[in-house]
NUFI-888079 format. One record per atom (N, C-alpha, C, O): x, y, z; residue number from 1; residue in one letter; atom name. Coordinates in steps of 0.001 Angstrom, whole numbers, plus 500000, padded with zeros to 6 digits. Example, Ala and Ser with C-alpha at 12.3 -4.5 7.8 and 13.67 -1.06 7.14 Angstrom:
BEGIN
SITE     xx     yy     zz   k r  a
SITE 513190 494310 507800   1 A  N
SITE 512300 495500 507800   1 A CA
SITE 513200 496700 507800   1 A  C
SITE 514236 496681 508465   1 A  O
SITE 512850 497750 507080   2 S  N
SITE 513670 498940 507140   2 S CA
SITE 512900 500030 507870   2 S  C
SITE 513409 501138 508039   2 S  O
// end
This chain:
BEGIN
SITE     xx     yy     zz   k r  a
SITE 499559 505061 515838   1 M  N
SITE 500407 506039 515200   1 M CA
SITE 499587 506728 514096   1 M  C
SITE 498992 506057 513253   1 M  O
SITE 499561 508053 514108   2 D  N
SITE 498821 508759 513068   2 D CA
SITE 499645 508811 511777   2 D  C
SITE 500798 508381 511754   2 D  O
SITE 499055 509333 510717   3 I  N
SITE 499697 509305 509400   3 I CA
SITE 500997 510107 509386   3 I  C
SITE 501955 509706 508725   3 I  O
SITE 501047 511222 510096   4 E  N
SITE 502275 512020 510133   4 E CA
SITE 503412 511243 510790   4 E  C
SITE 504548 511280 510316   4 E  O
SITE 503111 510547 511870   5 Q  N
SITE 504121 509737 512546   5 Q CA
SITE 504564 508576 511657   5 Q  C
SITE 505740 508215 511633   5 Q  O
SITE 503617 508002 510935   6 Q  N
SITE 503951 506907 510018   6 Q CA
SITE 504875 507391 508903   6 Q  C
SITE 505846 506718 508558   6 Q  O
SITE 504569 508552 508345   7 L  N
SITE 505406 509098 507273   7 L CA
SITE 506806 509407 507794   7 L  C
SITE 507798 509130 507120   7 L  O
SITE 506887 509979 508989   8 Q  N
SITE 508181 510282 509587   8 Q CA
SITE 508978 508996 509816   8 Q  C
SITE 510184 508960 509572   8 Q  O
SITE 508308 507948 510281   9 A  N
SITE 508972 506663 510506   9 A CA
SITE 509475 506072 509181   9 A  C
SITE 510564 505500 509132   9 A  O
SITE 508684 506210 508110  10 L  N
SITE 509129 505734 506790  10 L CA
SITE 510385 506472 506347  10 L  C
SITE 511340 505859 505871  10 L  O
SITE 510375 507784 506506  11 I  N
SITE 511517 508609 506093  11 I CA
SITE 512749 508249 506920  11 I  C
SITE 513827 508028 506369  11 I  O
SITE 512591 508191 508233  12 E  N
SITE 513727 507901 509109  12 E CA
SITE 514246 506475 508936  12 E  C
SITE 515434 506220 509130  12 E  O
SITE 513366 505552 508575  13 G  N
SITE 513764 504166 508410  13 G CA
SITE 514353 503839 507051  13 G  C
SITE 514865 502739 506843  13 G  O
SITE 514284 504781 506128  14 A  N
SITE 514796 504544 504777  14 A CA
SITE 516317 504637 504756  14 A  C
SITE 516900 505456 505466  14 A  O
SITE 516957 503807 503949  15 P  N
SITE 518413 503926 503831  15 P CA
SITE 518761 505261 503175  15 P  C
SITE 518035 505726 502297  15 P  O
SITE 519857 505876 503591  16 P  N
SITE 520195 507211 503075  16 P CA
SITE 520629 507224 501610  16 P  C
SITE 520555 508263 500954  16 P  O
SITE 521077 506089 501097  17 E  N
SITE 521537 506081 499713  17 E CA
SITE 520363 506230 498752  17 E  C
SITE 519209 505956 499081  17 E  O
SITE 520708 506670 497564  18 A  N
SITE 519752 506805 496451  18 A CA
SITE 518648 507816 496728  18 A  C
SITE 517594 507762 496094  18 A  O
SITE 518864 508715 497638  19 D  N
SITE 517892 509780 497940  19 D CA
SITE 516503 509245 498272  19 D  C
SITE 515504 509913 498005  19 D  O
SITE 516429 508038 498855  20 L  N
SITE 515136 507444 499172  20 L CA
SITE 514380 508263 500205  20 L  C
SITE 513159 508392 500118  20 L  O
SITE 515082 508814 501174  21 R  N
SITE 514411 509642 502186  21 R CA
SITE 513754 510855 501542  21 R  C
SITE 512622 511210 501870  21 R  O
SITE 514476 511482 500627  22 E  N
SITE 513925 512642 499923  22 E CA
SITE 512730 512230 499060  22 E  C
SITE 511740 512957 498977  22 E  O
SITE 512825 511075 498425  23 A  N
SITE 511722 510594 497584  23 A CA
SITE 510475 510326 498420  23 A  C
SITE 509366 510671 498012  23 A  O
SITE 510656 509708 499595  24 I  N
SITE 509504 509448 500470  24 I CA
SITE 508876 510761 500913  24 I  C
SITE 507654 510909 500907  24 I  O
SITE 509715 511704 501294  25 A  N
SITE 509193 513019 501700  25 A CA
SITE 508440 513678 500549  25 A  C
SITE 507434 514352 500768  25 A  O
SITE 508917 513487 499342  26 T  N
SITE 508287 514096 498167  26 T CA
SITE 506920 513489 497870  26 T  C
SITE 505996 514212 497498  26 T  O
SITE 506774 512172 498027  27 V  N
SITE 505478 511538 497743  27 V CA
SITE 504556 511538 498963  27 V  C
SITE 503411 511095 498870  27 V  O
SITE 505037 512024 500089  28 S  N
SITE 504221 512051 501307  28 S CA
SITE 502873 512762 501134  28 S  C
SITE 501875 512285 501674  28 S  O
SITE 502804 513881 500404  29 P  N
SITE 501479 514505 500231  29 P CA
SITE 500466 513589 499538  29 P  C
SITE 499278 513631 499857  29 P  O
SITE 500924 512765 498597  30 V  N
SITE 500043 511825 497920  30 V CA
SITE 499555 510776 498924  30 V  C
SITE 498363 510476 498987  30 V  O
SITE 500477 510228 499699  31 I  N
SITE 500116 509236 500715  31 I CA
SITE 499158 509841 501728  31 I  C
SITE 498162 509217 502097  31 I  O
SITE 499455 511053 502178  32 R  N
SITE 498621 511743 503166  32 R CA
SITE 497191 511939 502633  32 R  C
SITE 496224 511733 503366  32 R  O
SITE 497062 512327 501384  33 T  N
SITE 495741 512565 500786  33 T CA
SITE 494927 511281 500714  33 T  C
SITE 493755 511265 501087  33 T  O
SITE 495543 510212 500236  34 I  N
SITE 494821 508940 500121  34 I CA
SITE 494498 508387 501505  34 I  C
SITE 493387 507914 501740  34 I  O
SITE 495461 508444 502418  35 A  N
SITE 495228 507953 503783  35 A CA
SITE 494101 508724 504460  35 A  C
SITE 493386 508176 505297  35 A  O
SITE 493943 509996 504098  36 G  N
SITE 492865 510810 504656  36 G CA
SITE 491482 510319 504263  36 G  C
SITE 490498 510665 504916  36 G  O
SITE 491391 509529 503220  37 Q  N
SITE 490114 508979 502774  37 Q CA
SITE 489817 507637 503431  37 Q  C
SITE 488713 507107 503303  37 Q  O
SITE 490801 507090 504133  38 L  N
SITE 490648 505789 504775  38 L CA
SITE 490309 505963 506249  38 L  C
SITE 490651 506976 506858  38 L  O
SITE 489640 504974 506814  39 K  N
SITE 489159 505087 508192  39 K CA
SITE 490161 504642 509252  39 K  C
SITE 490013 504994 510422  39 K  O
SITE 491176 503877 508864  40 H  N
SITE 492054 503270 509860  40 H CA
SITE 493511 503673 509636  40 H  C
SITE 493936 503918 508507  40 H  O
SITE 494257 503737 510723  41 S  N
SITE 495676 504099 510615  41 S CA
SITE 496550 502880 510334  41 S  C
SITE 497709 503021 509943  41 S  O
SITE 496004 501699 510531  42 E  N
SITE 496688 500474 510154  42 E CA
SITE 495649 499453 509720  42 E  C
SITE 494490 499495 510132  42 E  O
SITE 496098 498542 508880  43 Y  N
SITE 495230 497487 508371  43 Y CA
SITE 495962 496165 508539  43 Y  C
SITE 497191 496126 508602  43 Y  O
SITE 495203 495097 508609  44 Y  N
SITE 495771 493768 508744  44 Y CA
SITE 495852 493131 507363  44 Y  C
SITE 494888 493139 506598  44 Y  O
SITE 497023 492581 507065  45 I  N
SITE 497277 491949 505779  45 I CA
SITE 497531 490468 506015  45 I  C
SITE 498335 490096 506870  45 I  O
SITE 496844 489630 505257  46 L  N
SITE 497099 488192 505333  46 L CA
SITE 498450 487924 504700  46 L  C
SITE 498748 488397 503603  46 L  O
SITE 499276 487139 505426  47 Q  N
SITE 500634 486888 504983  47 Q CA
SITE 500990 485421 505172  47 Q  C
SITE 500445 484732 506035  47 Q  O
SITE 501912 484968 504347  48 S  N
SITE 502439 483610 504501  48 S CA
SITE 503449 483616 505648  48 S  C
SITE 503793 484670 506182  48 S  O
SITE 503909 482441 506010  49 A  N
SITE 504915 482335 507073  49 A CA
SITE 506198 483068 506698  49 A  C
SITE 506941 483505 507577  49 A  O
SITE 506466 483208 505392  50 S  N
SITE 507652 483928 504935  50 S CA
SITE 507383 485422 504734  50 S  C
SITE 508188 486127 504124  50 S  O
SITE 506251 485895 505249  51 R  N
SITE 505854 487314 505223  51 R CA
SITE 505506 487848 503833  51 R  C
SITE 505571 489054 503592  51 R  O
SITE 505139 486953 502927  52 Q  N
SITE 504655 487379 501616  52 Q CA
SITE 503181 487728 501739  52 Q  C
SITE 502403 486948 502287  52 Q  O
SITE 502793 488888 501236  53 W  N
SITE 501402 489304 501319  53 W CA
SITE 500558 488420 500405  53 W  C
SITE 500934 488146 499265  53 W  O
SITE 499421 487982 500918  54 L  N
SITE 498537 487090 500175  54 L CA
SITE 497814 487869 499081  54 L  C
SITE 497137 488863 499347  54 L  O
SITE 497969 487404 497864  55 Q  N
SITE 497308 488011 496709  55 Q CA
SITE 496154 487119 496289  55 Q  C
SITE 496236 485893 496363  55 Q  O
SITE 495084 487753 495848  56 T  N
SITE 493892 487031 495437  56 T CA
SITE 493509 487485 494031  56 T  C
SITE 493610 488668 493706  56 T  O
SITE 493078 486562 493219  57 T  N
SITE 492592 486909 491888  57 T CA
SITE 491077 486975 491941  57 T  C
SITE 490416 486038 492387  57 T  O
SITE 490538 488095 491480  58 I  N
SITE 489084 488287 491467  58 I CA
SITE 488647 488726 490070  58 I  C
SITE 489465 489152 489255  58 I  O
SITE 487353 488615 489810  59 A  N
SITE 486807 489087 488537  59 A CA
SITE 486699 490605 488585  59 A  C
SITE 486255 491170 489585  59 A  O
SITE 487100 491253 487522  60 H  N
SITE 486995 492704 487404  60 H CA
SITE 485522 493061 487266  60 H  C
SITE 484824 492467 486444  60 H  O
SITE 485029 494024 488055  61 K  N
SITE 483591 494321 488046  61 K CA
SITE 483100 494848 486700  61 K  C
SITE 481963 494579 486312  61 K  O
SITE 483939 495593 485986  62 D  N
SITE 483524 496136 484690  62 D CA
SITE 483836 495196 483532  62 D  C
SITE 483183 495249 482490  62 D  O
SITE 484837 494336 483716  63 R  N
SITE 485252 493399 482670  63 R CA
SITE 485470 492026 483303  63 R  C
SITE 486602 491660 483616  63 R  O
SITE 484384 491261 483493  64 P  N
SITE 484489 489972 484177  64 P CA
SITE 485449 488982 483513  64 P  C
SITE 485968 488086 484180  64 P  O
SITE 485683 489130 482242  65 A  N
SITE 486582 488215 481544  65 A CA
SITE 488053 488543 481822  65 A  C
SITE 488939 487760 481479  65 A  O
SITE 488314 489704 482444  66 E  N
SITE 489680 490115 482751  66 E CA
SITE 489872 490111 484266  66 E  C
SITE 489531 491090 484929  66 E  O
SITE 490402 489044 484813  67 P  N
SITE 490604 488999 486261  67 P CA
SITE 491679 489988 486699  67 P  C
SITE 492520 490408 485904  67 P  O
SITE 491636 490351 487978  68 K  N
SITE 492684 491216 488504  68 K CA
SITE 493175 490658 489828  68 K  C
SITE 492448 489969 490544  68 K  O
SITE 494423 490972 490134  69 R  N
SITE 495053 490509 491373  69 R CA
SITE 494974 491628 492405  69 R  C
SITE 495318 492777 492130  69 R  O
SITE 494514 491263 493593  70 V  N
SITE 494343 492255 494654  70 V CA
SITE 494939 491734 495963  70 V  C
SITE 495155 490536 496144  70 V  O
SITE 495191 492666 496850  71 I  N
SITE 495543 492370 498228  71 I CA
SITE 494466 493047 499071  71 I  C
SITE 494163 494225 498883  71 I  O
SITE 493896 492288 500000  72 Y  N
SITE 492896 492849 500901  72 Y CA
SITE 493574 493387 502148  72 Y  C
SITE 494467 492751 502708  72 Y  O
SITE 493141 494562 502574  73 A  N
SITE 493604 495176 503818  73 A CA
SITE 492392 495217 504752  73 A  C
SITE 491401 495890 504468  73 A  O
SITE 492484 494495 505859  74 Y  N
SITE 491350 494315 506775  74 Y CA
SITE 491400 495331 507915  74 Y  C
SITE 492485 495718 508350  74 Y  O
SITE 490234 495765 508402  75 P  N
SITE 490201 496786 509454  75 P CA
SITE 490590 496275 510840  75 P  C
SITE 490889 497074 511728  75 P  O
SITE 490591 494951 511041  76 S  N
SITE 490920 494397 512352  76 S CA
SITE 491460 492983 512196  76 S  C
SITE 491327 492356 511145  76 S  O
SITE 492066 492507 513258  77 L  N
SITE 492572 491137 513265  77 L CA
SITE 491414 490151 513130  77 L  C
SITE 491526 489151 512421  77 L  O
SITE 490307 490431 513808  78 A  N
SITE 489140 489541 513735  78 A CA
SITE 488603 489451 512309  78 A  C
SITE 488251 488367 511842  78 A  O
SITE 488539 490580 511622  79 A  N
SITE 488044 490585 510240  79 A CA
SITE 488973 489767 509337  79 A  C
SITE 488509 489006 508487  79 A  O
SITE 490273 489927 509524  80 A  N
SITE 491231 489178 508709  80 A CA
SITE 491162 487683 509011  80 A  C
SITE 491153 486860 508096  80 A  O
SITE 491113 487337 510294  81 A  N
SITE 491080 485928 510692  81 A CA
SITE 489796 485245 510245  81 A  C
SITE 489782 484038 510006  81 A  O
SITE 488719 486013 510131  82 G  N
SITE 487437 485456 509732  82 G CA
SITE 487259 485310 508235  82 G  C
SITE 486265 484741 507783  82 G  O
SITE 488199 485812 507463  83 D  N
SITE 488086 485726 506010  83 D CA
SITE 488269 484284 505560  83 D  C
SITE 489046 483538 506155  83 D  O
SITE 487558 483895 504515  84 R  N
SITE 487632 482524 504010  84 R CA
SITE 489038 482166 503549  84 R  C
SITE 489402 480990 503545  84 R  O
SITE 489836 483160 503159  85 L  N
SITE 491199 482900 502720  85 L CA
SITE 492092 482441 503876  85 L  C
SITE 493052 481698 503673  85 L  O
SITE 491765 482891 505083  86 A  N
SITE 492591 482569 506254  86 A CA
SITE 492083 481358 507025  86 A  C
SITE 492865 480643 507652  86 A  O
SITE 490791 481133 506979  87 K  N
SITE 490217 480026 507752  87 K CA
SITE 490786 478692 507302  87 K  C
SITE 490871 478398 506109  87 K  O
SITE 491164 477911 508269  88 G  N
SITE 491624 476561 507976  88 G CA
SITE 493003 476475 507365  88 G  C
SITE 493433 475386 506986  88 G  O
SITE 493710 477581 507256  89 N  N
SITE 495051 477542 506698  89 N CA
SITE 496034 478012 507770  89 N  C
SITE 496198 479215 507972  89 N  O
SITE 496686 477079 508457  90 P  N
SITE 497581 477454 509547  90 P CA
SITE 498843 478199 509089  90 P  C
SITE 499547 478782 509913  90 P  O
SITE 499129 478183 507794  91 D  N
SITE 500313 478875 507293  91 D CA
SITE 500055 480353 506998  91 D  C
SITE 500974 481091 506644  91 D  O
SITE 498802 480778 507147  92 I  N
SITE 498442 482165 506886  92 I CA
SITE 498242 482886 508215  92 I  C
SITE 497571 482380 509115  92 I  O
SITE 498837 484081 508326  93 M  N
SITE 498645 484903 509518  93 M CA
SITE 498300 486316 509073  93 M  C
SITE 498585 486716 507943  93 M  O
SITE 497686 487061 509975  94 A  N
SITE 497347 488451 509688  94 A CA
SITE 498183 489337 510603  94 A  C
SITE 498183 489172 511823  94 A  O
SITE 498892 490275 509993  95 L  N
SITE 499719 491195 510758  95 L CA
SITE 499344 492630 510424  95 L  C
SITE 498992 492937 509285  95 L  O
SITE 499421 493519 511430  96 P  N
SITE 499095 494919 511165  96 P CA
SITE 500206 495602 510372  96 P  C
SITE 501392 495361 510597  96 P  O
SITE 499798 496450 509449  97 V  N
SITE 500738 497220 508640  97 V CA
SITE 500230 498656 508625  97 V  C
SITE 499061 498888 508320  97 V  O
SITE 501085 499626 508949  98 P  N
SITE 500660 501025 508909  98 P CA
SITE 500181 501424 507508  98 P  C
SITE 500743 500993 506501  98 P  O
SITE 499154 502238 507466  99 T  N
SITE 498560 502666 506199  99 T CA
SITE 499582 503320 505280  99 T  C
SITE 499588 503051 504079  99 T  O
SITE 500448 504174 505823 100 A  N
SITE 501448 504858 504992 100 A CA
SITE 502372 503849 504318 100 A  C
SITE 502722 504011 503150 100 A  O
SITE 502763 502819 505043 101 R  N
SITE 503641 501793 504454 101 R CA
SITE 502926 501032 503341 101 R  C
SITE 503517 500758 502297 101 R  O
SITE 501655 500689 503561 102 L  N
SITE 500887 499995 502528 102 L CA
SITE 500853 500816 501243 102 L  C
SITE 501103 500298 500155 102 L  O
SITE 500543 502098 501382 103 L  N
SITE 500428 502960 500208 103 L CA
SITE 501793 503174 499544 103 L  C
SITE 501891 503206 498318 103 L  O
SITE 502833 503318 500348 104 F  N
SITE 504164 503534 499787 104 F CA
SITE 504648 502311 499019 104 F  C
SITE 505284 502452 497974 104 F  O
SITE 504359 501122 499518 105 Q  N
SITE 504841 499898 498885 105 Q CA
SITE 504014 499451 497687 105 Q  C
SITE 504528 498751 496815 105 Q  O
SITE 502760 499836 497628 106 L  N
SITE 501870 499342 496579 106 L CA
SITE 502429 499486 495160 106 L  C
SITE 502350 498518 494403 106 L  O
SITE 502985 500623 494753 107 P  N
SITE 503456 500728 493367 107 P CA
SITE 504532 499718 492984 107 P  C
SITE 504746 499471 491798 107 P  O
SITE 505205 499137 493958 108 T  N
SITE 506292 498203 493649 108 T CA
SITE 505855 496739 493684 108 T  C
SITE 506649 495853 493370 108 T  O
SITE 504620 496479 494056 109 I  N
SITE 504165 495091 494200 109 I CA
SITE 503525 494620 492895 109 I  C
SITE 502356 494889 492619 109 I  O
SITE 504312 493922 492116 110 E  N
SITE 503779 493360 490885 110 E CA
SITE 503571 491868 491094 110 E  C
SITE 504360 491256 491814 110 E  O
SITE 502593 491274 490528 111 P  N
SITE 501640 491733 489532 111 P CA
SITE 500320 492228 490122 111 P  C
SITE 499287 492127 489461 111 P  O
SITE 500324 492752 491331 112 V  N
SITE 499102 493216 491979 112 V CA
SITE 498525 494411 491228 112 V  C
SITE 499250 495325 490835 112 V  O
SITE 497206 494387 491037 113 D  N
SITE 496515 495490 490371 113 D CA
SITE 495997 496518 491373 113 D  C
SITE 496007 497718 491097 113 D  O
SITE 495539 496043 492551 114 S  N
SITE 494910 496947 493511 114 S CA
SITE 495088 496470 494942 114 S  C
SITE 495316 495292 495217 114 S  O
SITE 494976 497429 495827 115 L  N
SITE 494894 497160 497254 115 L CA
SITE 493480 497555 497648 115 L  C
SITE 493059 498686 497404 115 L  O
SITE 492747 496634 498253 116 I  N
SITE 491361 496907 498633 116 I CA
SITE 491299 497045 500147 116 I  C
SITE 491500 496083 500888 116 I  O
SITE 491014 498265 500585 117 F  N
SITE 490908 498570 502002 117 F CA
SITE 489473 498308 502446 117 F  C
SITE 488558 499038 502066 117 F  O
SITE 489282 497276 503242 118 L  N
SITE 487957 496981 503795 118 L CA
SITE 487778 497870 505019 118 L  C
SITE 488589 497828 505944 118 L  O
SITE 486728 498667 505024 119 E  N
SITE 486568 499675 506065 119 E CA
SITE 485704 499238 507244 119 E  C
SITE 485731 499863 508305 119 E  O
SITE 484944 498173 507058 120 T  N
SITE 484072 497699 508136 120 T CA
SITE 484257 496204 508329 120 T  C
SITE 484715 495497 507431 120 T  O
SITE 483900 495743 509499 121 E  N
SITE 483971 494307 509798 121 E CA
SITE 483058 493513 508853 121 E  C
SITE 483372 492381 508485 121 E  O
SITE 481942 494107 508470 122 A  N
SITE 480964 493433 507621 122 A CA
SITE 481390 493389 506148 122 A  C
SITE 480715 492771 505325 122 A  O
SITE 482494 494035 505821 123 R  N
SITE 482997 494087 504441 123 R CA
SITE 482020 494747 503479 123 R  C
SITE 482031 494464 502281 123 R  O
SITE 481175 495630 504008 124 D  N
SITE 480192 496288 503143 124 D CA
SITE 480670 497650 502643 124 D  C
SITE 479981 498301 501858 124 D  O
SITE 481824 498074 503085 125 Q  N
SITE 482434 499311 502597 125 Q CA
SITE 483899 499033 502299 125 Q  C
SITE 484627 498490 503131 125 Q  O
SITE 484316 499414 501107 126 A  N
SITE 485709 499192 500729 126 A CA
SITE 486168 500326 499819 126 A  C
SITE 485383 500921 499080 126 A  O
SITE 487451 500599 499898 127 I  N
SITE 488072 501598 499025 127 I CA
SITE 489187 500888 498267 127 I  C
SITE 490085 500290 498860 127 I  O
SITE 489107 500969 496958 128 E  N
SITE 490123 500344 496114 128 E CA
SITE 491149 501390 495701 128 E  C
SITE 490792 502462 495214 128 E  O
SITE 492412 501075 495897 129 V  N
SITE 493500 501925 495424 129 V CA
SITE 494243 501126 494366 129 V  C
SITE 494853 500097 494655 129 V  O
SITE 494181 501615 493148 130 R  N
SITE 494823 500915 492031 130 R CA
SITE 496317 501216 491994 130 R  C
SITE 496732 502370 492104 130 R  O
SITE 497105 500184 491839 131 R  N
SITE 498565 500311 491812 131 R CA
SITE 499029 501247 490698 131 R  C
SITE 499884 502104 490919 131 R  O
SITE 498469 501083 489513 132 A  N
SITE 498882 501908 488370 132 A CA
SITE 498583 503384 488625 132 A  C
SITE 499393 504247 488285 132 A  O
SITE 497430 503678 489218 133 D  N
SITE 497075 505072 489510 133 D CA
SITE 498027 505682 490535 133 D  C
SITE 498483 506814 490378 133 D  O
SITE 498317 504920 491581 134 L  N
SITE 499207 505421 492625 134 L CA
SITE 500623 505613 492070 134 L  C
SITE 501305 506575 492421 134 L  O
SITE 501050 504713 491222 135 K  N
SITE 502373 504821 490607 135 K CA
SITE 502467 506105 489774 135 K  C
SITE 503483 506799 489818 135 K  O
SITE 501428 506416 489030 136 I  N
SITE 501397 507642 488218 136 I CA
SITE 501440 508876 489120 136 I  C
SITE 502155 509835 488830 136 I  O
SITE 500675 508848 490213 137 L  N
SITE 500671 509974 491152 137 L CA
SITE 502061 510171 491765 137 L  C
SITE 502537 511300 491883 137 L  O
SITE 502702 509080 492149 138 F  N
SITE 504048 509170 492716 138 F CA
SITE 505022 509738 491689 138 F  C
SITE 505801 510638 492002 138 F  O
SITE 504979 509217 490467 139 Q  N
SITE 505903 509678 489432 139 Q CA
SITE 505692 511154 489130 139 Q  C
SITE 506654 511900 488943 139 Q  O
SITE 504446 511569 489084 140 S  N
SITE 504131 512969 488824 140 S CA
SITE 504679 513859 489939 140 S  C
SITE 505286 514895 489669 140 S  O
SITE 504466 513459 491174 141 Q  N
SITE 504950 514222 492327 141 Q CA
SITE 506475 514294 492318 141 Q  C
SITE 507051 515352 492571 141 Q  O
SITE 507123 513176 492029 142 L  N
SITE 508581 513157 491991 142 L CA
SITE 509127 514032 490866 142 L  C
SITE 510115 514741 491052 142 L  O
SITE 508492 513981 489715 143 T  N
SITE 508926 514779 488572 143 T CA
SITE 508798 516272 488869 143 T  C
SITE 509674 517059 488511 143 T  O
SITE 507706 516654 489523 144 Q  N
SITE 507465 518068 489828 144 Q CA
SITE 508373 518605 490926 144 Q  C
SITE 508795 519760 490873 144 Q  O
SITE 508677 517776 491918 145 Q  N
SITE 509345 518271 493114 145 Q CA
SITE 510842 518012 493204 145 Q  C
SITE 511572 518800 493805 145 Q  O
SITE 511302 516925 492616 146 M  N
SITE 512719 516574 492772 146 M CA
SITE 513569 517436 491852 146 M  C
SITE 513229 517661 490691 146 M  O
SITE 514669 517908 492390 147 K  N
SITE 515579 518696 491566 147 K CA
SITE 516441 517751 490737 147 K  C
SITE 516849 516700 491229 147 K  O
SITE 516723 518107 489492 148 P  N
SITE 517547 517221 488668 148 P CA
SITE 518969 517153 489214 148 P  C
SITE 519463 518127 489782 148 P  O
SITE 519625 516016 489047 149 P  N
SITE 520994 515906 489532 149 P CA
SITE 521936 516803 488742 149 P  C
SITE 521702 517085 487566 149 P  O
SITE 522989 517244 489391 150 I  N
SITE 523992 518069 488717 150 I CA
SITE 524884 517145 487899 150 I  C
SITE 525422 516173 488431 150 I  O
SITE 525045 517437 486612 151 P  N
SITE 525896 516585 485782 151 P CA
SITE 527315 516536 486336 151 P  C
SITE 527839 517556 486783 151 P  O
SITE 527947 515353 486310 152 P  N
SITE 529286 515236 486897 152 P CA
SITE 530367 516000 486139 152 P  C
SITE 531408 516311 486718 152 P  O
SITE 530156 516305 484881 153 N  N
SITE 531197 516976 484088 153 N CA
SITE 530929 518474 483924 153 N  C
SITE 531424 519092 482982 153 N  O
SITE 530150 519057 484835 154 I  N
SITE 529862 520490 484726 154 I CA
SITE 531123 521291 485028 154 I  C
SITE 531848 521001 485980 154 I  O
SITE 531370 522296 484208 155 A  N
SITE 532581 523083 484407 155 A CA
SITE 532273 524556 484379 155 A  C
SITE 533176 525379 484531 155 A  O
// end
């Protein structure tokens, strides 16, 4: 499924209440832009049996004393299964997740700092998407594009 189909599926699958469909459509250009920098239309995420995404704490490259929490997105099932986090742990599985869904959900996943998209099997190329940055981009897009609600007591 390409990014446009993924975005359409997100919009159509959203509950109609709370203008979520409109919000997804509004942030779609941000998702589309970031997804355009990634090589794969879906990534494999290590998950627990209860479908919780596996978070890992790593040292921050610029500030080693300040660790950060990340989720790795693998380019293939083989890459995910071969990771040291998955080896030998029968309770961990890797499932494919569409890129648009990963990007849409990232701002809501606390305390995760980043999603790291591994672009090659060798793990020698990766793109980091910081949760805080994506959240700011979403908020900015929503603020610019969404129309304010009509006050209920307008006369």
